[in-house]
BAROSE-691616 format. One record per residue (C-alpha): z, x, y. Coordinates in steps of 0.25 Angstrom, whole numbers, padded with zeros to 4 digits, always signed. Example, Ala and Ser with C-alpha at 12.3 -4.5 7.8 and 13.67 -1.06 7.14 Angstrom:
<atoms>
+0031+0049-0018+0029+0055-0004
</atoms>
This chain:
<atoms>
+0396+0331+0429+0386+0341+0424+0375+0338+0434+0385+0341+0445+0389+0354+0439+0375+0358+0437+0370+0355+0451+0382+0363+0457+0379+0376+0451+0375+0385+0463+0363+0394+0463+0366+0409+0464+0366+0415+0478+0354+0425+0479+0359+0429+0493+0373+0432+0488+0367+0441+0477+0358+0448+0487+0370+0451+0496+0378+0456+0483+0367+0466+0480+0367+0471+0494+0382+0474+0493+0379+0481+0480+0368+0489+0486+0378+0494+0496+0387+0500+0486+0387+0515+0483+0377+0515+0472+0362+0515+0471+0356+0501+0473+0356+0493+0460+0363+0504+0452+0374+0495+0446+0363+0487+0439+0367+0474+0433+0381+0475+0439+0374+0473+0452+0366+0461+0447+0379+0455+0441+0386+0457+0455+0374+0450+0462+0374+0439+0452+0388+0436+0454+0386+0436+0469+0375+0426+0467+0383+0417+0458+0396+0417+0466+0389+0417+0480+0397+0429+0484+0391+0443+0487+0403+0450+0483+0409+0441+0472+0424+0443+0469+0428+0448+0455+0429+0435+0447+0440+0429+0439+0434+0428+0425+0436+0419+0413+0429+0418+0400+0428+0403+0395+0428+0403+0379+0424+0389+0374+0427+0387+0360+0421+0377+0350+0416+0375+0336+0403+0372+0330+0399+0362+0318+0388+0371+0314+0398+0381+0308+0397+0372+0296+0384+0378+0293+0390+0392+0291+0385+0398+0304+0397+0407+0307+0405+0418+0300+0418+0411+0305+0424+0397+0302+0425+0387+0313+0440+0388+0314+0438+0402+0320+0434+0395+0333+0448+0389+0335+0455+0402+0330+0447+0410+0340+0451+0401+0351+0466+0403+0348+0463+0418+0348+0457+0417+0362+0469+0409+0367+0478+0420+0362+0470+0431+0369+0466+0438+0356+0450+0437+0356+0440+0446+0362+0437+0438+0374+0452+0438+0377+0452+0453+0377+0439+0455+0385+0443+0444+0395+0456+0451+0397+0449+0464+0400+0441+0458+0412+0452+0449+0417+0445+0436+0412+0452+0423+0407+0448+0417+0394+0447+0402+0395+0446+0396+0381+0441+0382+0379+0441+0374+0366+0429+0365+0368+0428+0361+0353+0435+0370+0343+0435+0363+0329+0449+0370+0325+0456+0373+0337+0470+0380+0337+0480+0371+0344+0490+0375+0355+0482+0386+0361+0486+0390+0375+0474+0393+0384+0463+0386+0377+0457+0374+0385+0454+0363+0375+0442+0355+0379+0437+0351+0366+0424+0343+0365+0425+0341+0350+0430+0349+0337+0417+0358+0337+0403+0353+0337+0395+0346+0326+0386+0354+0316+0373+0354+0324+0365+0356+0311+0368+0342+0308+0367+0336+0322+0371+0339+0337+0383+0348+0339+0389+0339+0349+0386+0327+0358+0380+0328+0372+0393+0323+0377+0401+0334+0370+0391+0344+0375+0394+0339+0389+0409+0338+0387+0409+0353+0383+0400+0357+0395+0410+0350+0404+0422+0358+0397+0415+0371+0401+0412+0366+0415+0426+0362+0417+0431+0375+0412+0422+0383+0421+0425+0376+0434+0440+0376+0431+0439+0391+0430+0431+0393+0442+0441+0384+0450+0452+0394+0445+0444+0406+0451+0436+0411+0439+0423+0417+0444+0417+0422+0431+0416+0414+0418+0413+0419+0404+0408+0411+0393+0414+0413+0380+0415+0405+0367+0421+0403+0353+0415+0394+0342+0412+0397+0328+0397+0393+0326+0393+0394+0341+0383+0405+0339+0375+0395+0330+0376+0384+0341+0372+0394+0352+0360+0399+0343+0355+0384+0342+0356+0383+0357+0349+0396+0359+0337+0391+0350+0337+0378+0358+0336+0385+0372+0327+0397+0368+0318+0390+0357+0320+0401+0348+0323+0398+0333+0337+0400+0327+0333+0413+0319+0331+0420+0332+0344+0416+0339+0354+0414+0329+0363+0426+0327+0375+0429+0318+0386+0424+0327+0399+0428+0321+0392+0437+0311+0386+0428+0300+0379+0434+0289+0364+0432+0286+0367+0419+0278+0376+0414+0290+0365+0418+0299+0355+0410+0291+0364+0398+0291+0366+0399+0306+0351+0400+0309+0349+0388+0300+0360+0380+0307+0354+0382+0320+0340+0378+0315+0345+0365+0309+0353+0362+0322+0341+0363+0330+0333+0355+0320+0343+0344+0319+0347+0343+0334+0333+0347+0341+0340+0352+0354+0331+0355+0366+0332+0366+0376+0328+0356+0387+0341+0348+0384+0352+0358+0384+0364+0349+0384+0358+0342+0372+0355+0355+0365+0369+0359+0368+0375+0347+0361+0365+0348+0349+0368+0362+0345+0378+0368+0354+0393+0369+0354+0405+0364+0363+0408+0379+0367+0394+0381+0371+0394+0368+0380+0407+0372+0386+0402+0386+0390+0389+0380+0396+0398+0371+0404+0406+0383+0408+0394+0390+0413+0390+0377+0421+0404+0375+0427+0405+0390+0431+0392+0390+0438+0395+0378+0446+0406+0386+0452+0398+0399+0454+0405+0406+0443+0396+0415+0435+0397+0414+0420+0397+0426+0410+0391+0422+0397+0396+0429+0384+0386+0430+0373+0377+0421+0365+0385+0408+0364+0390+0409+0379+0376+0412+0383+0370+0400+0375+0380+0392+0383+0375+0398+0396+0361+0394+0392+0365+0380+0389+0372+0379+0403+0359+0385+0409+0350+0375+0402+0359+0364+0407+0359+0370+0421+0350+0381+0425+0358+0384+0437+0369+0390+0429+0360+0401+0424+0363+0411+0435+0378+0410+0432+0377+0415+0418+0379+0429+0415+0376+0436+0402+0388+0445+0398+0381+0452+0386+0371+0451+0375+0376+0446+0362+0371+0451+0348+0368+0436+0345+0353+0436+0344+0352+0423+0352+0359+0428+0364+0348+0436+0370+0339+0424+0369+0349+0416+0377+0351+0426+0388+0336+0426+0389+0336+0411+0392+0346+0413+0402+0339+0425+0409+0352+0434+0407+0354+0448+0404+0367+0452+0398+0377+0461+0404+0381+0468+0391+0376+0471+0377+0388+0474+0369+0384+0468+0355+0394+0457+0357+0394+0444+0349+0408+0439+0350+0407+0428+0360+0420+0423+0366+0415+0427+0380+0418+0442+0376+0405+0447+0383+0407+0439+0395+0421+0445+0397+0415+0459+0395+0404+0456+0406+0415+0451+0416+0418+0466+0418+0404+0468+0423+0405+0457+0433+0418+0463+0438+0411+0477+0439+0399+0471+0446+0408+0464+0456+0417+0476+0458+0405+0484+0463+0403+0474+0474+0418+0474+0478+0422+0489+0476+0411+0498+0476+0409+0506+0489+0397+0504+0498+0388+0515+0503+0393+0513+0517+0408+0512+0514+0407+0524+0505+0399+0533+0514+0388+0535+0504+0374+0536+0508+0365+0525+0503+0350+0525+0501+0343+0513+0507+0335+0505+0497+0320+0507+0496+0311+0499+0505+0303+0489+0497
</atoms>
């Protein structure tokens, strides 16, 4: 299954991007004066294969799962908060619901491994791989088969959304303990020690931060994950929701749908997808720079520059939803801004090089 998906991800269309830039240069503005908005429009053109991409229907996929490493005292919140927040998402009361409504995006909530789920919730897709991962300080977080199953859940969700007309997918998550798993994977893929990439997550105090660093260190020592084996690394120290989001990235890219990553955790999932299949990398967009210390390191690995820097550290897909508005702005320039010819405005030819 995965081989077929990986081989089906198309390369960005450089000619279409160049044509998009020509159209932008004809608008009533100095060439390049809209800066990164122009870059964003051209990137969308290259990914979708359309010089004037339509404004996309948007969705944020929130994958939710629990982590056994919480037993090590790495979070300021207890594990049952994961299920409680899933219920909050389902009722429309979380930050991601508010921000998604603002930009007209749907929120797709997927329980891929919540330990204490709230039963009977409408609007939550139940695709449970297990009741949370195992404690990776004592052995692998999951089996290879579980990692593949969670990846498959994400692929299925993304491809279904694409079939329903969604043209831009955001990556969001919920899982108490998931910054610890994300930090462990960051260590694997960057080669950096835990004390450099582990942050405070939900706001642990100094003692909690020390426990978190030690948990990551022990997880790496016990499991010995290798960057050259990304699927095995994911299984050893990752999480079900991280695997699910990596699958979303792969599935979306296979349908030429750009993927807007949220902060640290979602970007680690994007990095896992990129290590599994480098062809997915151009489809990954960095919405913002999290205050989590490892996030900048992950974006460096992906060659990404974030669109926003607002001091966010919430997760849920909140930064992705905010950046959706920038995508709409970039594409509206293409659709709605007058040209020099149409507006009767004198243009200055570009300098001869």
